[in-house]
C-alpha positions as CSV (number, residue, x, y, z in Angstrom):
1,X,-41.4,110.3,-163.7
2,X,-42.5,107.1,-165.3
3,X,-43.2,108.8,-168.6
4,X,-39.6,110.3,-168.5
5,X,-38.1,106.9,-167.8
6,X,-40.1,105.1,-170.4
7,X,-39.4,107.8,-173.1
8,X,-35.7,108.2,-172.5
9,X,-34.2,104.9,-171.3
10,X,-34.8,101.9,-173.5
11,X,-32.4,99.7,-171.6
12,X,-34.3,99.8,-168.3
13,X,-36.6,97.2,-166.9
14,X,-39.1,99.0,-164.7
15,X,-41.4,97.9,-161.9
16,X,-44.0,100.6,-161.1
17,X,-46.0,100.1,-158.0
18,X,-49.2,102.1,-157.5
19,X,-50.2,100.6,-154.2
20,X,-53.9,101.0,-153.6
21,X,-54.1,104.1,-155.8
22,X,-56.3,103.0,-158.7
23,X,-55.9,106.4,-160.4
24,X,-52.2,106.1,-160.4
25,X,-52.3,102.5,-161.7
26,X,-54.5,103.6,-164.6
27,X,-52.1,106.4,-165.4
28,X,-49.2,104.0,-165.4
29,X,-51.1,101.6,-167.7
30,X,-51.9,104.5,-170.1
31,X,-48.2,105.6,-170.2
32,X,-47.0,102.0,-170.8
33,X,-49.6,101.2,-173.4
34,X,-49.2,104.4,-175.4
35,X,-45.4,104.1,-175.3
36,X,-45.5,100.4,-176.4
37,X,-43.3,99.4,-173.5
38,X,-45.3,96.5,-172.1
39,X,-42.3,94.2,-172.3
40,X,-40.1,96.6,-170.3
41,X,-42.5,97.8,-167.6
42,X,-44.3,95.7,-165.0
43,X,-47.1,97.5,-163.1
44,X,-48.2,96.3,-159.7
45,X,-50.8,97.5,-157.3
46,X,-50.5,96.8,-153.6
47,X,-47.9,94.2,-152.9
48,X,-46.1,92.8,-149.9
49,X,-43.1,92.0,-152.0
50,X,-41.4,95.4,-151.9
51,X,-38.3,94.1,-150.0
52,X,-37.8,91.4,-152.6
53,X,-38.3,93.8,-155.5
54,X,-35.9,96.3,-153.9
55,X,-33.3,93.6,-153.5
56,X,-33.1,93.1,-157.3
57,X,-33.3,96.8,-158.1
58,X,-30.5,99.3,-158.9
59,X,-32.5,102.3,-157.8
60,X,-35.6,103.1,-155.9
61,X,-37.7,106.2,-156.9
62,X,-40.4,107.0,-154.4
63,X,-42.0,109.8,-152.4
64,X,-40.1,110.7,-149.2
65,X,-41.2,109.3,-145.9
66,X,-42.8,106.1,-144.9
67,X,-41.6,102.6,-144.9
68,X,-40.1,102.5,-148.4
69,X,-37.7,105.3,-147.5
70,X,-36.6,103.5,-144.3
71,X,-36.2,100.1,-146.2
72,X,-34.1,101.8,-148.9
73,X,-31.8,103.5,-146.4
74,X,-31.4,100.4,-144.2
75,X,-30.6,98.3,-147.2
76,X,-28.2,100.9,-148.6
77,X,-30.1,101.2,-151.9
78,X,-29.7,104.1,-154.2
79,X,-32.7,106.2,-153.3
80,X,-34.3,109.2,-155.1
81,X,-36.9,111.4,-153.4
82,X,-39.6,112.3,-155.9
83,X,-41.9,115.3,-155.4
84,X,-41.5,116.1,-151.7
85,X,-44.5,118.5,-151.6
86,X,-44.9,119.0,-147.8
87,X,-42.3,120.6,-145.5
88,X,-42.1,117.3,-143.6
89,X,-41.3,115.4,-146.7
90,X,-38.7,118.0,-148.0
91,X,-37.1,117.8,-144.5
92,X,-36.8,114.0,-144.7
93,X,-35.2,114.3,-148.1
94,X,-32.7,116.7,-146.7
95,X,-31.9,114.7,-143.6
96,X,-31.7,111.4,-145.5
97,X,-29.6,113.0,-148.2
98,X,-26.8,113.8,-145.8
């Protein structure tokens, strides 16, 4: 998803949060470095600032379920479920999408 955004939308400022997933963070860094988009993409690992970041965002792209989904819906943010692999996560996307 990050690769698609970086490659196709030059006018975006992106905050990519990898949480505690070091492999994901390295993947994000690779994408940004090789796309030469360091000035447009900020990569964060674990942060407690998600509510503040969401408040200045136009859209939240995240996996379904968990706290980010609940915060997005409660704050009425535009929310996109990305890769709902399990039945439970697909069900949440369906329920939240109504």
